N, C-alpha and C positions, 0 to 999 in steps of 0.2 A: 823732819822735814812735812809739808802740809803737802796737801791732795793733787796741787797746781803747781806744786812747785818747780821752778828752773835751775838750774846750775848757777848758783852766786845768787837768784834769787828766791829765797825762802818763803815771802809771802807773796808770790806772783799772782795778781789777782784778786786778790782780799783788798777789799773797801774800809779807809778808815778814814777817821776826825780823829784831829789833834787841838782841843779847847787851845786858845794862848800860845799859837804856834807862829806867830808873827815876829819873837824876840824869844830871847835868851833860851831857857830850859826848852822849851816848848817847840821852837825852829829848829833846836840840836835831835829833838827829838823825831821831829816831821822829816830833816834829813836822812837820818839813819831809814828810817821806814821806806821812804822811797827809795834808797837805793835798795832797801829788800824787796824790791817789787810792787808794794801796795800803790793801789789808786788812793788818791788822797787830797782830802778839802781841808784846808786853812782856817783857823778862824783866829781873831786877834783885830787888835787897833793898831793905827799906826799912820807912818803917811803911806796913800795908797802907791804913789812911784815905786816906794822901795819894797812893797809888800807884792807890786806886780813883777818888781825886777827878780824876787825870792823867787815866787812862783813859777816864771821861766826860767831860771838857772836850774831847779829841780826838775820841772819837766826836761828839759834837755838832756841832764844828767844821768835821770833815772830812765829815760823812754817809757814813763810811768803818765797815765792822765793825771794832773794835780789842780785844785780849783783853790779858789778860794771865796769865802761865806764870810761877810760882814753879818756879827749876832753878838748881844748882849747875851752871853750865857746864863747870867742871872736872871734873866726874863725868861718866864715859863715859854711864851707864844714863840720867842724868838729861836730859843731854842729847840722847839719841835719844830719850826719851819726850815731851820736848819736840817734836821735828821730828815726832816720829811723832802725836801731836796736831793739829799745825797740816795735815797732810793729811789726818788722820779728818775734822774740822771742814770744813776747804776746797778739800780737794784735792789740795795740794802747796805747796809753799815754790818760789819765783820769784826773790824776793834775801833773801838771808843777811849782814847785816852781822854781823859778829865787832868786839865794840866792848867787849867787858867786860874792865876792866883793874884790878890793884891796882899799889902803888907801894911801894918802902920805900928807904932810905937810908941807906947806911953805910959806911964802906969796908971792902975786900973781907975783910982780915983779920978784921974785926968780924961780917959779913953772916952770920948764925945761919943755919944750913943749912935748919932748917925754911921760914924766909924766902924764900931760894934756890927751893925746891921749889914752894911757893905762887906766886910771880913765873911760873917756868915753866909752872906747871897754868895758873893765868887767862891768862896772859899769851899762851900761844903754844899750849898741847897743848888747850885750849878749844876754839882754833878749825877744830884737826885736827880734831877731835872733830864739830862743826858742820858741816863740810864734808864728809867720808864719810859724816854720814848725810843730808845733803843732795842730793848730786848724785848717787846715781841717779835719784829723781825728774826733776831738771833733763835730765839726758843723755834720761831717754825722752821726755820734750816739747819735747828739742830748744832749751831755750832757759834761760835763772839768769843770775842776778849774784851773783857772790860778791865784797865788800866788807871786807878786812880793813883793820880802824882800828889802823896803825902808829902811828907818831911820826917826827919829825925824830930821835928817839935810836934808830929803826931804821936812821938814815943816817950819822950821829957819834955820837960820844959826849962823856959829861963825868961828871967825877968821882965817886965815890961811888953811882953808879946801876949797879953790874955785874949784878943779875938783871934791872933793866928793860933795859936797852941791849942783851943778850943773847937775852933775849928777842923783843925789837922787831927785832931784825937778822934771828932765825931767824923770824920771824913775815913778812920781806918775801923771806926763802928758799923759805918756803914757797906764798908766791903764786903766784913764779916757776912752779915746778913743776906747781901745780895749772892754771894756765893751759898751759902747755906740754902737758899731760897731755891737757885739751882744747881744744886749737888745732882740733879739725877738728869740734867740735858748735858747738851756740851758746851757750855756756856761757863765759863770761868770768870771770876774777880778776884784782880787782886790790888795792893798798894804799894807803891816803891815809896821809899825814906830816904831821900838824897839829905844829904849834909851839905855844906855852903857847895854853892857854885857861883863863879864868879859872873854873875849875869850883871848889865845894868841896875838892878833893881841893888841885889848886895854891893855893887860898887857904890850908889850912893849912901849905902849904910857905912859902908868904909869908909868913906869922906865925911861922912857927920862923926862917925868916930876920930878919925882921925882929927878934926878941928877940936873935938872936946878934947883931944887928950895931947894935943898940940905937938902933932908926930907928922910922919910923911904918910902917903895912903900905904904904901908898901911895908912900913913898921906897922901900921893897923895891921895891917890885913896877915904881918908876922905873929902880932899879938892875937890874931882872932883862932888862927888855926892853934897855936901852942896852946890854948884855952880850949878847943873843940875838937880839934882832928889829931890823934895820937900820929897818924901817918903824915903831918906836918902837909899836906897837899890837898887843892881845892879838888872838888869832885868834877869831871868832865860830861857835860851833856850827851856827848857821843856815847858813853858810855853807860849812860841811864837807857838811850836808844836802842844801845845791843840789849839789854837786859830784857826789854821791851819786846824785842824783838822774839828772844829765846821763850820770855812767856806765851807771845802766840804760838810756837812751835808745837808739836805734837809730843817732845820729851816733857813739855811742862803740862800736860792735859790733866794729870792729878795735882796740880800746883791751884790753888783757890782758895781763898779765904786768909790770903800770906799778907804779912806786911814786911816788904823785904828791905833790909838796911843797906845803903849805899853810903855811908858816910865818915869812913877812913878810921872808924873804931870808938867813934863819938859816944853811941848809946851801950857800947862794951865797956865802958867804965863804971 
């Protein structure tokens, strides 16, 4: 339990940013953090009415202050402005979840340079920008939690995903360096490495696989799980959120620099 916690709200009063939190894994993480008592800034792209509906629902259900800040986190100035806005409104950022990500699939020789640059910018460089902006305040307060959402592909590789795999491997390396540099402070930095989560992004990959193999989407999903997940189940975004809540608690104060797998046994093979 944290110093300011209340019953059922282990992160009461903590201030969090979750990038890429308007859909998919990020939305699931944001929901769990709000339920845990965090004052939260959502970030990402999408239809503004739907984002406002989500923000309002989270605020009503959690009783926490929930804001939305539209920023392209792969842009250094915009990410710095997001952190500065949080500091001006709430006094600081205690928890930074670097979740924003993009995907592109192609063999290396067909992987367009602009696609490569986008993969590195969103999946890796954005996290660097956010960490650099948030760290000074965390160190002044001698408390901070940085969680980078990597992937099983930060630990192992698959064909046709050179940009994604390179960025996620780099993100785990960045995690370790930040952890070591801040080992004597109250700031920890860890990476969570999920396997397949059935997000809209993954759904599009399943549809492409189904079309390519001439099968149904459900059959494609079963085939994917059989290939990667020994437990034959997709990861739930809410479970990723629950792990992050634990990483933000006192019991995890000595967990830093870790790449924590949540992949149904994928990387144990």
